[in-house]
PyMOL Python script that loads the backbone (N, CA, C, O; Angstrom):
from pymol import cmd

cmd.read_pdbstr("""\
ATOM      1  N   MET A   1      26.804 -11.891  23.264  1.00  0.00           N
ATOM      2  CA  MET A   1      26.376 -10.604  23.742  1.00  0.00           C
ATOM      3  C   MET A   1      25.010 -10.271  23.145  1.00  0.00           C
ATOM      4  O   MET A   1      24.799 -10.392  21.938  1.00  0.00           O
ATOM      5  N   GLU A   2      24.114  -9.862  23.986  1.00  0.00           N
ATOM      6  CA  GLU A   2      22.776  -9.516  23.533  1.00  0.00           C
ATOM      7  C   GLU A   2      22.687  -8.026  23.233  1.00  0.00           C
ATOM      8  O   GLU A   2      23.370  -7.209  23.850  1.00  0.00           O
ATOM      9  N   ALA A   3      21.833  -7.693  22.275  1.00  0.00           N
ATOM     10  CA  ALA A   3      21.649  -6.300  21.886  1.00  0.00           C
ATOM     11  C   ALA A   3      20.173  -6.021  21.673  1.00  0.00           C
ATOM     12  O   ALA A   3      19.395  -6.919  21.348  1.00  0.00           O
ATOM     13  N   GLN A   4      19.799  -4.767  21.860  1.00  0.00           N
ATOM     14  CA  GLN A   4      18.413  -4.357  21.652  1.00  0.00           C
ATOM     15  C   GLN A   4      18.233  -3.922  20.200  1.00  0.00           C
ATOM     16  O   GLN A   4      18.991  -3.104  19.680  1.00  0.00           O
ATOM     17  N   PHE A   5      17.221  -4.484  19.565  1.00  0.00           N
ATOM     18  CA  PHE A   5      16.865  -4.105  18.199  1.00  0.00           C
ATOM     19  C   PHE A   5      15.465  -3.511  18.217  1.00  0.00           C
ATOM     20  O   PHE A   5      14.558  -4.064  18.838  1.00  0.00           O
ATOM     21  N   ASN A   6      15.293  -2.395  17.541  1.00  0.00           N
ATOM     22  CA  ASN A   6      14.014  -1.695  17.486  1.00  0.00           C
ATOM     23  C   ASN A   6      13.372  -1.933  16.123  1.00  0.00           C
ATOM     24  O   ASN A   6      14.051  -1.934  15.097  1.00  0.00           O
ATOM     25  N   PHE A   7      12.064  -2.133  16.126  1.00  0.00           N
ATOM     26  CA  PHE A   7      11.335  -2.419  14.893  1.00  0.00           C
ATOM     27  C   PHE A   7      10.173  -1.455  14.742  1.00  0.00           C
ATOM     28  O   PHE A   7       9.430  -1.201  15.690  1.00  0.00           O
ATOM     29  N   GLN A   8      10.027  -0.918  13.533  1.00  0.00           N
ATOM     30  CA  GLN A   8       8.887  -0.091  13.187  1.00  0.00           C
ATOM     31  C   GLN A   8       8.231  -0.706  11.956  1.00  0.00           C
ATOM     32  O   GLN A   8       8.916  -1.088  11.007  1.00  0.00           O
ATOM     33  N   VAL A   9       6.901  -0.799  11.974  1.00  0.00           N
ATOM     34  CA  VAL A   9       6.149  -1.419  10.883  1.00  0.00           C
ATOM     35  C   VAL A   9       5.299  -0.350  10.217  1.00  0.00           C
ATOM     36  O   VAL A   9       4.503   0.326  10.869  1.00  0.00           O
ATOM     37  N   LYS A  10       5.480  -0.206   8.893  1.00  0.00           N
ATOM     38  CA  LYS A  10       4.716   0.795   8.139  1.00  0.00           C
ATOM     39  C   LYS A  10       4.324   0.204   6.799  1.00  0.00           C
ATOM     40  O   LYS A  10       5.163  -0.356   6.094  1.00  0.00           O
ATOM     41  N   HIS A  11       3.060   0.325   6.446  1.00  0.00           N
ATOM     42  CA  HIS A  11       2.597  -0.151   5.146  1.00  0.00           C
ATOM     43  C   HIS A  11       3.204   0.705   4.045  1.00  0.00           C
ATOM     44  O   HIS A  11       3.415   1.903   4.235  1.00  0.00           O
ATOM     45  N   ARG A  12       3.484   0.104   2.903  1.00  0.00           N
ATOM     46  CA  ARG A  12       4.175   0.807   1.818  1.00  0.00           C
ATOM     47  C   ARG A  12       3.390   2.003   1.288  1.00  0.00           C
ATOM     48  O   ARG A  12       3.989   2.965   0.806  1.00  0.00           O
ATOM     49  N   ASN A  13       2.068   1.962   1.367  1.00  0.00           N
ATOM     50  CA  ASN A  13       1.241   3.061   0.863  1.00  0.00           C
ATOM     51  C   ASN A  13       1.083   4.187   1.878  1.00  0.00           C
ATOM     52  O   ASN A  13       0.582   5.260   1.537  1.00  0.00           O
ATOM     53  N   ASN A  14       1.497   3.959   3.102  1.00  0.00           N
ATOM     54  CA  ASN A  14       1.368   4.946   4.164  1.00  0.00           C
ATOM     55  C   ASN A  14       2.438   6.021   3.978  1.00  0.00           C
ATOM     56  O   ASN A  14       3.617   5.693   3.846  1.00  0.00           O
ATOM     57  N   LYS A  15       2.056   7.274   3.964  1.00  0.00           N
ATOM     58  CA  LYS A  15       2.981   8.374   3.666  1.00  0.00           C
ATOM     59  C   LYS A  15       3.499   9.096   4.906  1.00  0.00           C
ATOM     60  O   LYS A  15       4.167  10.120   4.766  1.00  0.00           O
ATOM     61  N   ILE A  16       3.219   8.603   6.118  1.00  0.00           N
ATOM     62  CA  ILE A  16       3.713   9.283   7.307  1.00  0.00           C
ATOM     63  C   ILE A  16       5.216   9.037   7.472  1.00  0.00           C
ATOM     64  O   ILE A  16       5.756   8.063   6.947  1.00  0.00           O
ATOM     65  N   ASP A  17       5.876   9.924   8.200  1.00  0.00           N
ATOM     66  CA  ASP A  17       7.315   9.803   8.428  1.00  0.00           C
ATOM     67  C   ASP A  17       7.606   8.688   9.419  1.00  0.00           C
ATOM     68  O   ASP A  17       6.766   8.332  10.246  1.00  0.00           O
ATOM     69  N   TRP A  18       8.810   8.146   9.318  1.00  0.00           N
ATOM     70  CA  TRP A  18       9.202   7.063  10.220  1.00  0.00           C
ATOM     71  C   TRP A  18       9.259   7.543  11.671  1.00  0.00           C
ATOM     72  O   TRP A  18       9.098   6.740  12.589  1.00  0.00           O
ATOM     73  N   GLU A  19       9.485   8.837  11.890  1.00  0.00           N
ATOM     74  CA  GLU A  19       9.539   9.363  13.252  1.00  0.00           C
ATOM     75  C   GLU A  19       8.184   9.293  13.946  1.00  0.00           C
ATOM     76  O   GLU A  19       8.110   9.323  15.175  1.00  0.00           O
ATOM     77  N   ASP A  20       7.104   9.197  13.156  1.00  0.00           N
ATOM     78  CA  ASP A  20       5.752   9.146  13.717  1.00  0.00           C
ATOM     79  C   ASP A  20       5.219   7.724  13.884  1.00  0.00           C
ATOM     80  O   ASP A  20       4.097   7.540  14.356  1.00  0.00           O
ATOM     81  N   VAL A  21       5.997   6.729  13.510  1.00  0.00           N
ATOM     82  CA  VAL A  21       5.572   5.333  13.604  1.00  0.00           C
ATOM     83  C   VAL A  21       5.985   4.781  14.974  1.00  0.00           C
ATOM     84  O   VAL A  21       7.098   5.027  15.439  1.00  0.00           O
ATOM     85  N   ALA A  22       5.085   4.040  15.609  1.00  0.00           N
ATOM     86  CA  ALA A  22       5.369   3.460  16.932  1.00  0.00           C
ATOM     87  C   ALA A  22       6.532   2.477  16.855  1.00  0.00           C
ATOM     88  O   ALA A  22       6.737   1.805  15.844  1.00  0.00           O
ATOM     89  N   VAL A  23       7.282   2.410  17.942  1.00  0.00           N
ATOM     90  CA  VAL A  23       8.480   1.572  18.002  1.00  0.00           C
ATOM     91  C   VAL A  23       8.246   0.409  18.953  1.00  0.00           C
ATOM     92  O   VAL A  23       7.774   0.593  20.075  1.00  0.00           O
ATOM     93  N   GLY A  24       8.586  -0.797  18.488  1.00  0.00           N
ATOM     94  CA  GLY A  24       8.605  -1.971  19.349  1.00  0.00           C
ATOM     95  C   GLY A  24      10.029  -2.493  19.395  1.00  0.00           C
ATOM     96  O   GLY A  24      10.787  -2.289  18.447  1.00  0.00           O
ATOM     97  N   TYR A  25      10.403  -3.152  20.461  1.00  0.00           N
ATOM     98  CA  TYR A  25      11.773  -3.647  20.527  1.00  0.00           C
ATOM     99  C   TYR A  25      11.824  -5.083  21.022  1.00  0.00           C
ATOM    100  O   TYR A  25      10.925  -5.557  21.716  1.00  0.00           O
ATOM    101  N   GLN A  26      12.888  -5.750  20.649  1.00  0.00           N
ATOM    102  CA  GLN A  26      13.187  -7.115  21.079  1.00  0.00           C
ATOM    103  C   GLN A  26      14.681  -7.175  21.387  1.00  0.00           C
ATOM    104  O   GLN A  26      15.463  -6.383  20.861  1.00  0.00           O
ATOM    105  N   ILE A  27      15.065  -8.101  22.227  1.00  0.00           N
ATOM    106  CA  ILE A  27      16.478  -8.315  22.524  1.00  0.00           C
ATOM    107  C   ILE A  27      16.887  -9.640  21.902  1.00  0.00           C
ATOM    108  O   ILE A  27      16.309 -10.687  22.197  1.00  0.00           O
ATOM    109  N   PHE A  28      17.901  -9.579  21.029  1.00  0.00           N
ATOM    110  CA  PHE A  28      18.409 -10.761  20.340  1.00  0.00           C
ATOM    111  C   PHE A  28      19.899 -10.890  20.598  1.00  0.00           C
ATOM    112  O   PHE A  28      20.570  -9.930  20.977  1.00  0.00           O
ATOM    113  N   CYS A  29      20.398 -12.097  20.386  1.00  0.00           N
ATOM    114  CA  CYS A  29      21.822 -12.334  20.612  1.00  0.00           C
ATOM    115  C   CYS A  29      22.681 -11.887  19.437  1.00  0.00           C
ATOM    116  O   CYS A  29      23.864 -11.599  19.621  1.00  0.00           O
ATOM    117  N   ASP A  30      22.113 -11.822  18.231  1.00  0.00           N
ATOM    118  CA  ASP A  30      22.901 -11.389  17.082  1.00  0.00           C
ATOM    119  C   ASP A  30      22.006 -10.723  16.033  1.00  0.00           C
ATOM    120  O   ASP A  30      20.782 -10.841  16.067  1.00  0.00           O
ATOM    121  N   ARG A  31      22.650 -10.026  15.109  1.00  0.00           N
ATOM    122  CA  ARG A  31      21.939  -9.275  14.085  1.00  0.00           C
ATOM    123  C   ARG A  31      21.219 -10.180  13.090  1.00  0.00           C
ATOM    124  O   ARG A  31      20.152  -9.822  12.592  1.00  0.00           O
ATOM    125  N   THR A  32      21.788 -11.341  12.795  1.00  0.00           N
ATOM    126  CA  THR A  32      21.180 -12.272  11.845  1.00  0.00           C
ATOM    127  C   THR A  32      19.801 -12.723  12.318  1.00  0.00           C
ATOM    128  O   THR A  32      18.863 -12.790  11.524  1.00  0.00           O
ATOM    129  N   THR A  33      19.678 -13.025  13.586  1.00  0.00           N
ATOM    130  CA  THR A  33      18.386 -13.429  14.150  1.00  0.00           C
ATOM    131  C   THR A  33      17.392 -12.276  14.082  1.00  0.00           C
ATOM    132  O   THR A  33      16.215 -12.493  13.795  1.00  0.00           O
ATOM    133  N   ALA A  34      17.845 -11.064  14.340  1.00  0.00           N
ATOM    134  CA  ALA A  34      16.970  -9.897  14.279  1.00  0.00           C
ATOM    135  C   ALA A  34      16.477  -9.653  12.852  1.00  0.00           C
ATOM    136  O   ALA A  34      15.321  -9.280  12.655  1.00  0.00           O
ATOM    137  N   ILE A  35      17.340  -9.858  11.858  1.00  0.00           N
ATOM    138  CA  ILE A  35      16.934  -9.684  10.463  1.00  0.00           C
ATOM    139  C   ILE A  35      15.914 -10.747  10.068  1.00  0.00           C
ATOM    140  O   ILE A  35      14.952 -10.449   9.360  1.00  0.00           O
ATOM    141  N   ARG A  36      16.117 -11.980  10.517  1.00  0.00           N
ATOM    142  CA  ARG A  36      15.133 -13.033  10.238  1.00  0.00           C
ATOM    143  C   ARG A  36      13.769 -12.677  10.827  1.00  0.00           C
ATOM    144  O   ARG A  36      12.737 -12.889  10.190  1.00  0.00           O
ATOM    145  N   TYR A  37      13.770 -12.137  12.042  1.00  0.00           N
ATOM    146  CA  TYR A  37      12.536 -11.717  12.700  1.00  0.00           C
ATOM    147  C   TYR A  37      11.862 -10.591  11.903  1.00  0.00           C
ATOM    148  O   TYR A  37      10.645 -10.606  11.722  1.00  0.00           O
ATOM    149  N   ALA A  38      12.647  -9.618  11.427  1.00  0.00           N
ATOM    150  CA  ALA A  38      12.092  -8.503  10.654  1.00  0.00           C
ATOM    151  C   ALA A  38      11.518  -8.986   9.323  1.00  0.00           C
ATOM    152  O   ALA A  38      10.467  -8.506   8.898  1.00  0.00           O
ATOM    153  N   ARG A  39      12.188  -9.924   8.662  1.00  0.00           N
ATOM    154  CA  ARG A  39      11.674 -10.470   7.402  1.00  0.00           C
ATOM    155  C   ARG A  39      10.349 -11.186   7.624  1.00  0.00           C
ATOM    156  O   ARG A  39       9.435 -11.085   6.806  1.00  0.00           O
ATOM    157  N   LYS A  40      10.253 -11.908   8.732  1.00  0.00           N
ATOM    158  CA  LYS A  40       9.006 -12.612   9.049  1.00  0.00           C
ATOM    159  C   LYS A  40       7.878 -11.619   9.318  1.00  0.00           C
ATOM    160  O   LYS A  40       6.750 -11.826   8.869  1.00  0.00           O
ATOM    161  N   LEU A  41       8.174 -10.539  10.050  1.00  0.00           N
ATOM    162  CA  LEU A  41       7.166  -9.498  10.288  1.00  0.00           C
ATOM    163  C   LEU A  41       6.699  -8.868   8.980  1.00  0.00           C
ATOM    164  O   LEU A  41       5.509  -8.618   8.792  1.00  0.00           O
ATOM    165  N   SER A  42       7.639  -8.614   8.083  1.00  0.00           N
ATOM    166  CA  SER A  42       7.302  -8.005   6.804  1.00  0.00           C
ATOM    167  C   SER A  42       6.358  -8.883   5.991  1.00  0.00           C
ATOM    168  O   SER A  42       5.428  -8.383   5.359  1.00  0.00           O
ATOM    169  N   LYS A  43       6.596 -10.185   6.008  1.00  0.00           N
ATOM    170  CA  LYS A  43       5.719 -11.110   5.281  1.00  0.00           C
ATOM    171  C   LYS A  43       4.342 -11.191   5.920  1.00  0.00           C
ATOM    172  O   LYS A  43       3.331 -11.218   5.218  1.00  0.00           O
ATOM    173  N   ILE A  44       4.295 -11.229   7.247  1.00  0.00           N
ATOM    174  CA  ILE A  44       3.013 -11.354   7.944  1.00  0.00           C
ATOM    175  C   ILE A  44       2.140 -10.128   7.713  1.00  0.00           C
ATOM    176  O   ILE A  44       0.956 -10.259   7.400  1.00  0.00           O
ATOM    177  N   PHE A  45       2.713  -8.938   7.865  1.00  0.00           N
ATOM    178  CA  PHE A  45       1.930  -7.708   7.769  1.00  0.00           C
ATOM    179  C   PHE A  45       1.974  -7.069   6.387  1.00  0.00           C
ATOM    180  O   PHE A  45       1.345  -6.035   6.165  1.00  0.00           O
ATOM    181  N   ASN A  46       2.717  -7.678   5.446  1.00  0.00           N
ATOM    182  CA  ASN A  46       2.872  -7.147   4.097  1.00  0.00           C
ATOM    183  C   ASN A  46       3.238  -5.665   4.153  1.00  0.00           C
ATOM    184  O   ASN A  46       2.624  -4.831   3.489  1.00  0.00           O
ATOM    185  N   SER A  47       4.249  -5.361   4.960  1.00  0.00           N
ATOM    186  CA  SER A  47       4.652  -3.990   5.220  1.00  0.00           C
ATOM    187  C   SER A  47       6.168  -3.857   5.191  1.00  0.00           C
ATOM    188  O   SER A  47       6.897  -4.849   5.151  1.00  0.00           O
ATOM    189  N   GLU A  48       6.621  -2.622   5.210  1.00  0.00           N
ATOM    190  CA  GLU A  48       8.045  -2.332   5.276  1.00  0.00           C
ATOM    191  C   GLU A  48       8.454  -2.229   6.745  1.00  0.00           C
ATOM    192  O   GLU A  48       7.728  -1.658   7.559  1.00  0.00           O
ATOM    193  N   ILE A  49       9.602  -2.775   7.074  1.00  0.00           N
ATOM    194  CA  ILE A  49      10.100  -2.782   8.439  1.00  0.00           C
ATOM    195  C   ILE A  49      11.359  -1.936   8.499  1.00  0.00           C
ATOM    196  O   ILE A  49      12.241  -2.069   7.650  1.00  0.00           O
ATOM    197  N   ARG A  50      11.449  -1.071   9.493  1.00  0.00           N
ATOM    198  CA  ARG A  50      12.670  -0.329   9.758  1.00  0.00           C
ATOM    199  C   ARG A  50      13.270  -0.900  11.035  1.00  0.00           C
ATOM    200  O   ARG A  50      12.635  -0.887  12.089  1.00  0.00           O
ATOM    201  N   MET A  51      14.491  -1.397  10.933  1.00  0.00           N
ATOM    202  CA  MET A  51      15.156  -2.019  12.075  1.00  0.00           C
ATOM    203  C   MET A  51      16.371  -1.183  12.457  1.00  0.00           C
ATOM    204  O   MET A  51      17.221  -0.886  11.617  1.00  0.00           O
ATOM    205  N   THR A  52      16.446  -0.804  13.733  1.00  0.00           N
ATOM    206  CA  THR A  52      17.602  -0.082  14.253  1.00  0.00           C
ATOM    207  C   THR A  52      18.133  -0.814  15.467  1.00  0.00           C
ATOM    208  O   THR A  52      17.444  -1.639  16.066  1.00  0.00           O
ATOM    209  N   GLN A  53      19.360  -0.502  15.819  1.00  0.00           N
ATOM    210  CA  GLN A  53      19.983  -1.142  16.977  1.00  0.00           C
ATOM    211  C   GLN A  53      20.369  -0.064  17.970  1.00  0.00           C
ATOM    212  O   GLN A  53      20.902   0.977  17.586  1.00  0.00           O
ATOM    213  N   GLY A  54      20.100  -0.308  19.252  1.00  0.00           N
ATOM    214  CA  GLY A  54      20.477   0.642  20.290  1.00  0.00           C
ATOM    215  C   GLY A  54      19.277   1.147  21.056  1.00  0.00           C
ATOM    216  O   GLY A  54      18.137   0.778  20.775  1.00  0.00           O
ATOM    217  N   ALA A  55      19.552   1.998  22.029  1.00  0.00           N
ATOM    218  CA  ALA A  55      18.508   2.469  22.926  1.00  0.00           C
ATOM    219  C   ALA A  55      17.612   3.522  22.296  1.00  0.00           C
ATOM    220  O   ALA A  55      16.429   3.592  22.628  1.00  0.00           O
ATOM    221  N   ASN A  56      18.142   4.345  21.395  1.00  0.00           N
ATOM    222  CA  ASN A  56      17.342   5.404  20.786  1.00  0.00           C
ATOM    223  C   ASN A  56      17.184   5.151  19.293  1.00  0.00           C
ATOM    224  O   ASN A  56      18.126   5.379  18.535  1.00  0.00           O
ATOM    225  N   PRO A  57      16.018   4.685  18.849  1.00  0.00           N
ATOM    226  CA  PRO A  57      15.838   4.317  17.436  1.00  0.00           C
ATOM    227  C   PRO A  57      15.804   5.508  16.487  1.00  0.00           C
ATOM    228  O   PRO A  57      16.028   5.334  15.289  1.00  0.00           O
ATOM    229  N   PHE A  58      15.529   6.720  16.987  1.00  0.00           N
ATOM    230  CA  PHE A  58      15.391   7.863  16.094  1.00  0.00           C
ATOM    231  C   PHE A  58      16.726   8.538  15.790  1.00  0.00           C
ATOM    232  O   PHE A  58      16.801   9.356  14.873  1.00  0.00           O
ATOM    233  N   LYS A  59      17.774   8.213  16.536  1.00  0.00           N
ATOM    234  CA  LYS A  59      19.083   8.809  16.280  1.00  0.00           C
ATOM    235  C   LYS A  59      20.006   7.859  15.530  1.00  0.00           C
ATOM    236  O   LYS A  59      21.129   8.230  15.187  1.00  0.00           O
ATOM    237  N   ALA A  60      19.551   6.650  15.275  1.00  0.00           N
ATOM    238  CA  ALA A  60      20.372   5.656  14.570  1.00  0.00           C
ATOM    239  C   ALA A  60      19.861   5.481  13.145  1.00  0.00           C
ATOM    240  O   ALA A  60      18.666   5.613  12.880  1.00  0.00           O
ATOM    241  N   SER A  61      20.777   5.185  12.237  1.00  0.00           N
ATOM    242  CA  SER A  61      20.336   4.878  10.876  1.00  0.00           C
ATOM    243  C   SER A  61      19.744   3.484  10.868  1.00  0.00           C
ATOM    244  O   SER A  61      20.189   2.614  11.617  1.00  0.00           O
ATOM    245  N   GLY A  62      18.746   3.264  10.028  1.00  0.00           N
ATOM    246  CA  GLY A  62      18.023   2.004  10.058  1.00  0.00           C
ATOM    247  C   GLY A  62      18.249   1.157   8.827  1.00  0.00           C
ATOM    248  O   GLY A  62      18.704   1.628   7.785  1.00  0.00           O
ATOM    249  N   THR A  63      17.913  -0.111   8.986  1.00  0.00           N
ATOM    250  CA  THR A  63      17.895  -1.059   7.883  1.00  0.00           C
ATOM    251  C   THR A  63      16.441  -1.246   7.484  1.00  0.00           C
ATOM    252  O   THR A  63      15.600  -1.563   8.325  1.00  0.00           O
ATOM    253  N   TYR A  64      16.140  -1.051   6.201  1.00  0.00           N
ATOM    254  CA  TYR A  64      14.767  -1.144   5.719  1.00  0.00           C
ATOM    255  C   TYR A  64      14.583  -2.486   5.026  1.00  0.00           C
ATOM    256  O   TYR A  64      15.343  -2.848   4.129  1.00  0.00           O
ATOM    257  N   ILE A  65      13.555  -3.221   5.461  1.00  0.00           N
ATOM    258  CA  ILE A  65      13.316  -4.573   4.959  1.00  0.00           C
ATOM    259  C   ILE A  65      11.889  -4.659   4.446  1.00  0.00           C
ATOM    260  O   ILE A  65      10.940  -4.286   5.136  1.00  0.00           O
ATOM    261  N   TYR A  66      11.751  -5.163   3.213  1.00  0.00           N
ATOM    262  CA  TYR A  66      10.426  -5.418   2.655  1.00  0.00           C
ATOM    263  C   TYR A  66      10.481  -6.744   1.913  1.00  0.00           C
ATOM    264  O   TYR A  66      11.212  -6.888   0.934  1.00  0.00           O
ATOM    265  N   GLU A  67       9.722  -7.689   2.375  1.00  0.00           N
ATOM    266  CA  GLU A  67       9.652  -9.014   1.757  1.00  0.00           C
ATOM    267  C   GLU A  67       8.323  -9.136   1.031  1.00  0.00           C
ATOM    268  O   GLU A  67       7.260  -8.994   1.637  1.00  0.00           O
ATOM    269  N   ASN A  68       8.386  -9.395  -0.254  1.00  0.00           N
ATOM    270  CA  ASN A  68       7.175  -9.603  -1.032  1.00  0.00           C
ATOM    271  C   ASN A  68       6.665 -11.010  -0.736  1.00  0.00           C
ATOM    272  O   ASN A  68       7.405 -11.982  -0.886  1.00  0.00           O
ATOM    273  N   ALA A  69       5.425 -11.121  -0.323  1.00  0.00           N
ATOM    274  CA  ALA A  69       4.885 -12.393   0.132  1.00  0.00           C
ATOM    275  C   ALA A  69       4.222 -13.218  -0.963  1.00  0.00           C
ATOM    276  O   ALA A  69       3.575 -14.221  -0.660  1.00  0.00           O
ATOM    277  N   GLU A  70       4.364 -12.828  -2.221  1.00  0.00           N
ATOM    278  CA  GLU A  70       3.742 -13.591  -3.298  1.00  0.00           C
ATOM    279  C   GLU A  70       4.529 -14.874  -3.546  1.00  0.00           C
ATOM    280  O   GLU A  70       5.760 -14.844  -3.563  1.00  0.00           O
ATOM    281  N   PRO A  71       3.849 -15.990  -3.736  1.00  0.00           N
ATOM    282  CA  PRO A  71       4.557 -17.241  -4.009  1.00  0.00           C
ATOM    283  C   PRO A  71       5.182 -17.238  -5.399  1.00  0.00           C
ATOM    284  O   PRO A  71       4.744 -16.510  -6.290  1.00  0.00           O
ATOM    285  N   LEU A  72       6.191 -18.047  -5.567  1.00  0.00           N
ATOM    286  CA  LEU A  72       6.833 -18.166  -6.873  1.00  0.00           C
ATOM    287  C   LEU A  72       5.886 -18.831  -7.861  1.00  0.00           C
ATOM    288  O   LEU A  72       5.157 -19.756  -7.504  1.00  0.00           O
ATOM    289  N   LYS A  73       5.898 -18.363  -9.096  1.00  0.00           N
ATOM    290  CA  LYS A  73       5.074 -18.949 -10.146  1.00  0.00           C
ATOM    291  C   LYS A  73       5.996 -19.694 -11.099  1.00  0.00           C
ATOM    292  O   LYS A  73       6.867 -19.096 -11.731  1.00  0.00           O
ATOM    293  N   ILE A  74       5.800 -20.979 -11.193  1.00  0.00           N
ATOM    294  CA  ILE A  74       6.637 -21.798 -12.057  1.00  0.00           C
ATOM    295  C   ILE A  74       5.865 -22.067 -13.339  1.00  0.00           C
ATOM    296  O   ILE A  74       4.751 -22.590 -13.305  1.00  0.00           O
ATOM    297  N   LYS A  75       6.464 -21.706 -14.469  1.00  0.00           N
ATOM    298  CA  LYS A  75       5.824 -21.915 -15.762  1.00  0.00           C
ATOM    299  C   LYS A  75       6.536 -23.029 -16.497  1.00  0.00           C
ATOM    300  O   LYS A  75       7.758 -23.159 -16.420  1.00  0.00           O
ATOM    301  N   ASN A  76       5.770 -23.826 -17.206  1.00  0.00           N
ATOM    302  CA  ASN A  76       6.279 -24.909 -18.050  1.00  0.00           C
ATOM    303  C   ASN A  76       7.114 -25.906 -17.265  1.00  0.00           C
ATOM    304  O   ASN A  76       8.062 -26.478 -17.803  1.00  0.00           O
ATOM    305  N   TYR A  77       6.781 -26.117 -16.024  1.00  0.00           N
ATOM    306  CA  TYR A  77       7.536 -27.083 -15.226  1.00  0.00           C
ATOM    307  C   TYR A  77       7.105 -28.494 -15.615  1.00  0.00           C
ATOM    308  O   TYR A  77       5.922 -28.829 -15.547  1.00  0.00           O
ATOM    309  N   GLY A  78       8.036 -29.291 -16.010  1.00  0.00           N
ATOM    310  CA  GLY A  78       7.755 -30.670 -16.355  1.00  0.00           C
ATOM    311  C   GLY A  78       7.247 -30.862 -17.765  1.00  0.00           C
ATOM    312  O   GLY A  78       6.873 -31.978 -18.128  1.00  0.00           O
ATOM    313  N   LYS A  79       7.218 -29.820 -18.573  1.00  0.00           N
ATOM    314  CA  LYS A  79       6.741 -29.954 -19.952  1.00  0.00           C
ATOM    315  C   LYS A  79       7.931 -29.918 -20.896  1.00  0.00           C
ATOM    316  O   LYS A  79       8.931 -29.248 -20.640  1.00  0.00           O
ATOM    317  N   LEU A  80       7.805 -30.631 -21.957  1.00  0.00           N
ATOM    318  CA  LEU A  80       8.829 -30.651 -22.991  1.00  0.00           C
ATOM    319  C   LEU A  80       8.676 -29.399 -23.845  1.00  0.00           C
ATOM    320  O   LEU A  80       7.622 -29.169 -24.438  1.00  0.00           O
ATOM    321  N   VAL A  81       9.720 -28.599 -23.904  1.00  0.00           N
ATOM    322  CA  VAL A  81       9.680 -27.364 -24.665  1.00  0.00           C
ATOM    323  C   VAL A  81      10.306 -27.598 -26.020  1.00  0.00           C
ATOM    324  O   VAL A  81      11.416 -28.123 -26.109  1.00  0.00           O
ATOM    325  N   GLN A  82       9.604 -27.212 -27.090  1.00  0.00           N
ATOM    326  CA  GLN A  82      10.111 -27.416 -28.446  1.00  0.00           C
ATOM    327  C   GLN A  82      10.485 -26.125 -29.093  1.00  0.00           C
ATOM    328  O   GLN A  82      10.931 -26.117 -30.240  1.00  0.00           O
TER     329      GLN A  82
END
""", "prot")
cmd.dss("prot")
cmd.show_as("cartoon", "prot")
cmd.util.cbc("prot")
cmd.orient("prot")
């Protein structure tokens, strides 16, 4: 069964309300795929994503996703620690 998922993209420093942010939507077969898509958007735009399901995004509670895009820093890898 396919469902409509709504996505809003807002930078973390932006102080406007979520009701004022433009809404884009995609149709996915399951929620897991929609979450993967939202995580990818968050990394690309370095922003917070609000994901809702259904026809009206402003009347539904949302899932907020923010993925930090900094790479992992490995310290002392391969060194003998004394």
